[in-house]
N, C-alpha and C positions, 0 to 999 in steps of 0.2 A: 504494500500500500504506500502511495506517495506521501511524503511528509510524516508527521506524527500520527501513528495509527490510532492513538487514543483521542486525537483532537476531533471534536464533533462538527457536524454541520449545525449551525444555529438556525432555528425556525421561529419566526415571529408570528404568533397566532395559533391557538389550539382549537380552531374550528375544523370542519371536515377536510379542507384542503391541506392545512398544516399537518394534521394527524395522518392523513394518507401518505403525504410526502415522507414523514418519519417512518411509517411502517414499511414503505417500499424500500427506503434506504437500509432499514434493518435487515431486509432479506439479502442484501449484499454485504452485510457485516459492517455497515457504516453507522457509527453512533450519532445521535442527535440530542440537542437540548432545545426544548420547545418552551418559549417564553410567552405567557399569556397575560395580557394586561389586567383582565378581570380577576377578582379575588376568588371566584369559583365559577363553575359551569352554570349557565342559565338554561334550563330545559324548557322554558316557556314558549309555547306556540309551535305551530307546525313549520313555519318558514318555508324552505324549499321542500317539495313533496314528490316530484316526479323524477324517477331514475330510469334512464334509458338502458337498453340491453347491453350495449358495448361498455358502458360505464359500470354496469354490474359485474362485468368480467374483471375490471380493475379492482373492484371491491372484493371480488372473489379471491384475488391474489393476496389480499391482506386479511383474509379470513372472516369477512363479514357477510358476503352475499347470501349464503345459505340461510342465515337467520333473517336477513332482510326479505328474501323471497318467501320464506315460510310465513312471515308476519304481514308482508305488504299486500295490498289489493292489486291484483293483476288486471290489466285492461288491454284490449286489442282494438277497440273501436272508439273513434271520436266523432261526435255528431254536432252539426252546426245548424242553428235555427234562426229564422228571421220572423219577428212578430208572430211567433207561435207555430209557423210552418217549418218543417224540416227541409233544409236546402240540400244537404248531402251528408253522407257518412264516409269516413276514411277508416279502413280496416287494415291493421298491421298483421303481417304473417305471425302465426302462433309459434311457440318454441319448437314445434315438430318433435324431433328426437332429443333436442336439447332440454336442459332443465331451466334455461334462462328465458324468461318471458320478454316480450318486446318492451313493456313498460310495467313498472310497479309504482304504486303510491304508498309512501311511508314518510313520516315526518323527519325532517333534518335532525331534530332533537333526539329521536330514537336511534338514528344512524350514528350520531356522535356518541351515544351510549355504547353501541356495539364497538365502535372504533376504540374508545377508551378501555373497554374490556381487553382488547387485543394489546393496547399499549401497556396496560398494567402487567401483562404477562411477558413483556419484552424488555430485558435488562439493558438493551442498547439505547432505550429512549427515556429521557429525563424530562418530564413535564413539570413546569413551575408556574403555578398561578400567582397572581398578584405581583407580576414582574413587568410593568409597563416600561417599554424602551424609551429612553430620553436622548440618546446620542449614539453615534457609531463612527468608527474610524476603520479604514481598510488600508492595507499595504500589499506588497507583492506576495505575501505568504498567507494572508488571512484577514479576518474581519473581527473587530472587537466592538461589542455593544455595551452600553451602560443601561442598567435597569434600576428604577427607583422603587425599592421594596418598602414596606411600612417601617422597617427598622434601619435600613442602610442602603447606600448605593452599592450595586453589585456590577462587576465587570465580567462579561462572558466572552471568551474568544473561541472562534471556530475557523475552519478552512473557508467556508462560504456562509452566506446568509440568505435564507429564503423568506421573503416578505409575504406572508399569507394572513396579514393583519387587517383585512377587510377594506371596505370602500373608503374609509377615512384613514387609510394607512399612514401611520407615523413614519414608517421607513421611507415610503414614497416622498413624503414631505421633507424628511431630513435630507434626502438626496436631491431635492429640488426638481423632481421629474414632474412635468406637466400632466394634467389629467383632463384634456379637452373633451368637449361633448356638449350635451344639452339635457335639460330636465323638462318634463311635461307638466303643464299646469294642472290638469285634472288629477284628482287623487283617486286612489283605489282602496276600497274597504275590503278587508279580509276578515272573515269570521270562520272559525272552526266550531261547528255545532255537533253535538251528539244527539242523534235522533234516528228512529227507525223509518227512514224515508223509503218509499216504494220505487226507487230508481235502480236500474242495473249498474254494474261497475263499469261505467263509461265516462269519457270526457264529454261534457255537454257545454256547448258555447252558444249563448243566446244574444243575437243582435236585436236591439230595440224591442225588448219584451214590454208588454203593457205594464209590468210591475217595475220597470226601470227605463222609462221611455227616453229615446234618444241616445242611450248608452248601452253598455253590454254587461253580461253576467257570465261567469264561468263556474261550473260545478264539478267537483271531483269527490269521489268516495275515498276515504282513508280507513285504516284499521280501527277496530273497536267501535263500529257504528258511528264514526266521526265523518262529517262531510265538510270539505273545504269549499267555501263560497266566496268568490271575488266579484264585487260590484264596482263598476266605474261610477264615481261620484263627482260632484262639482268641486272646483278648486277651494271653495270656502266651506266645505263639509266639516262638521264638528261632531266627532264620534261621541264625546261625552254628553253633549247637548241632546243628541238623538237617543242615547241611553235613557236620560232623565225624562224625556218627553214621552217615551214609549214608542217613538217612531222606529227604533231599531227592531223592536218586537214586531211591529207591523210589516217592516221590510222582510224579516225572516218568514213571517207567516204567509207572505205571498208565494213562498216556495214550499214551506213545510205544511201549510194548511193547519188543521187542528191537531196535528200530531205533537205530542209533548217533545220538547227539546231543551237542551242545556248548552249555553255558550261556554265553550272551553277556552277560547282565545279570540280577541278581536283587536284589530289595529288598522290604521289608515296611513297611507304614505304615498309619496310621489315616485314615479319611475324615472330612471336616469339612463342615458345612453352615453357611455364614456369609455375611453381607452387611453391608457398611459402612453406617453410619447415613446417610451422604450421599456422593455421588460427586463433589461439587463444594465447594470452599472458596475463595472469592475467585477467584483466577486459577490455582488448582490443581485438577486433575481426576484421579480414580482410575479405572484401567482394568484389565481382566483379573483375575488372582488378588488383586491389591491391593484390588479392589472387592468380589469375591465368590468364594466357594469352594463347589463342588458335588461331591457324590459322582459318580464318573466313569461310572456306568452310564447310558448315554444320550448320552455324548460331548458334554456341554453346557459343559464348562469352556473349553478353548482355542477351540472354535468360537464361543462367546459372547464370548470376549476379542477375537477378530479383529473381530467385529461391533461391539464397543465402539470399537475403533480406527477403523473406518471412520466410525461415527456421529460421533465427536469430530473426526476429521481434517478433514472437509469444513466443519464449522462453524467450527473454528479458522481455516481458510484463508479462508473468506468474511469473517470479522471482520478478519483481518489484511489482506486485500486491499481492504477498504472496501466490500464488496458487501452487508454485513449489519451491524446494530448488535450491540453486546456482548450484548444481551438474548438473542440466538440461542443463546448458550452455555448458558443456563439450561435449555434443552430437552435437553441431554445427560443431566443427572440425571433429568429427568422421564421420558425415554424408556428409558434403559438401567437405571434403578433399577426401573422397572416390569417390564422384561424379566427382570431378576435375580429379582424377586419371583415371576414365573411359573416360572422355572427352579428356584427353591427349592421351590415347591409341588410341582412334578413330581418332582424328585429326592428330596424328603422322603418322598413317598408310596412311591416305589420302595424307599427304604432301610427304611421301616417294614415292607415286605413281605419284603425280603431279610434284614433283621436286626431281627426284631420285638423290641420292648422290653417288652411287657406280655403277660400270659397270654392276653388276648383277641386281641391281634395274632397271637400264635403259633398259636392255635387257628384263627383265620380263614385264615391262610396254609395250614395243613395241610388244612383242609376244601376250600379252593379248588383246591389241587393234586390232591387225591384225586378231586374231582368232575370236574376237567378231563380225567382219563383216559378218561372215558366220556361226558361231556356237553359237546358243543362250546360251548354257551352259557356255561359256566363259565370258558372259556378267556379271556374278556375280563377276568376278575378277576386273571389272572396278570400280575405286573409284574416284568419282568426289565430294565426300563429303557426308558422312552419316548424314542426317539431325537431328537436335537437338530433344531430347526427355527427359522427366523427369527421374531422377535416381531412381532405386529401392532400398529402404533402408532395404534390407533383413537382413543385418548383423548389423543393428543399435542396440545400447543398449536399444532403446525405443520400439523396435518391439517385439511382442509376437508371436512366431512361434508355430504352432501346429505339425510341423514335421521339421526335420533338414533342414537348409538353403540350403545344397548342393543338396537337392531333387528338388529344383525349377530351372527353366531355367533362364539364365542370359544374353545371348547374346543380345547386343543392336539391336534394330530394329524389334524384334519379337512382336507379339500382346501381350499386357499386360493382364495377367489374374488377377482377383481380389484377389491377395495374400496380406498377411501382408507385409507392407513396400512399396507397389505399390500405385501410385496415384489412388484414387477412381474414377471409371468411372462416367461420367455425364449422365444425362437423364432427361426427363420431369417428374414433379410431381405436386401435388396439395396440397397447404397449406392454410387452412382456406378458401377453396373455390376458391383460386386464383392459376392460373398456374405459375410455376416457375421452373427454372433449379435446379437440386440437388446441384450443386456446389455453387450456390448462398446462400446456407444455411451454408457454411463453413466460417471460418475466425477469429471469436472472441471467440471460445470455442470448446470443443469436441462435436461431434455428434455421437449418437448411432442410428443405424437402426436395429430394431428388427422385426423378422418375426411373432412375437406373440403380438397381440393387447393388451392383458392383462398385459404385462410386463412393460409398460411405467412408471407408477407411482413408482413401486418398484425400477427400475433402476435409476430414477431421484433422489429418496430419498437416494440411496446408495452413491451418489457422491455430497453431499451438499457442500463440500469445494472446488469444482472445477467447473468452468462454463461448463455445459454440457446440451445439449438438446436431447431429445429422440423422435424418430418418429417411428411409426408402419408402416412398408412397406405396409401392406394391405390397410391402410387408405390413404397413399399419392401416391402410385404407381398404379394409376387407370388403366393404360394400360399394367401393368406387364412388362414394359420395363426394369425397374431397377431390378426386380427379376431375369431376364435373365442375365443382365450385371453383377450382383453381385453373380450370382449362389446361390441365397438365397433360404432357405427352410423355413418350418413352424416355426422353433425355432432357426434359425441362428441369430447371433449377430455380427454386423459389427461396430467396434469402429474406428472412424475417427478423426484424429488430426486436429487442426485449419488450417494447411496448406493443408488439403485435402488428406494426405497420410493415408492409412489404418494402424492403430496401431495394430489391432488384428481382426481376422476373426474366430469366434467361431462357431463350428457346432451345438452347443446347448447351451442354457443359463445355466450358473452356477454362482451364486452370487460371490463366492470367486474367481473364475477364472477371471471374468470381473473386479472385484476390483483390483486384482493384475495386470492385463493388463493396467488398467488406471493409477495405481501408477507407473508402469514401464514407461509408456508413458510420465509421468510428471517428470521423472528423479529420481524416488525412486526405487532403485534396489529391 
């Protein structure tokens, strides 16, 4: 391991992004110190609730997904309504032979609880509550932060610093990194209510219902008979005044009817669309809400933050273990800043439809909704939030392309082909006689899938300085499902990064080409 093997990576923030980063680094044997400003964990409210299939794979690698899936509410259908009429329904493929559903609803607070259970069992992770960071200094070998505890100033030094300290990130401010973007005037009211509502476990989005005219409402089911309801409300909305007047009860009754209910949590807030000017400053890296803020329609916030964590963790680990040069870390900004840009474009278009700012936008919205009642083709214009999906790293410096990047499709929402830069598809396979999902083989090193059984030893020996495991598809893909998903041939080679993204897809094996692709994927140009 490079440098002092006992020197930790310092993480600011003990929310989901910070804890996932720490747990992923621990898988590589890299210690962390997690500094949390709050004196204790706050389990109040659901906060983020929608977790996407590919993000559940990341959480599976840190030991939480099975509990989340067992507890969470699985859904495969999202329905959109306008003034009481259903416009359309979007159905996501079910898990098939996988145990991972396309989406589950479970509160962020509960996920944090599962993550902390894993942290408590991991000696390489030191979480310290009540340690707000007040200053930082970095040099060529590390970063030192100052924390103001109730009793004394504490200095903590590490090889690198990960800022996962939220939208009002102290680290981002200390570094002077700009956070441009915009905020929306309208507020959104969130209520978690516990009630036995007669709705299926679906995402239901209502445009201009008669019980919230001119605005929208989103309804999701969560565990334990809890329902998450989001109302768009005016900029001057006052939650406490509505509680006291009984208007909040009236609002909820428009959905719950006469069914008894209990308010578990309620809050009102504005949405923001912002992105840090850079995700990297020397040995400091921004992740999650410290790096980007999106409107929540589409569930791109926490899902994207977990993907930040995985992208950064394997790169920090490879540098710390001496498997890659420091230059590898520059690809974190290159990849995740591009992903944030796409998420901002998608969610900004959504918010312009949901909360139009100009007369033209308002007119376009009304016309689209009215046309969609009778013309199916107009329904493609309705934007109630395009749901989260992993970013394609086609333009990444780590990706080896076999043809120009502009030859590949890029529009979010299309079916992902098994191209370089795209997240590797999942499927059943057999390892040492035991059934397993392909993605469970990822996480702590590179994986090579070869169509030629005789290549495994040669490929393994060619990459002795990097953790790499080689599998012959004919041996592990007994049902030929992976062959189809990967579009594999008798001599194809798929090089897969620790985070599951395809670094290269070679139509035939060539030792030099594979070596160069592996070097590129490790940050060696």
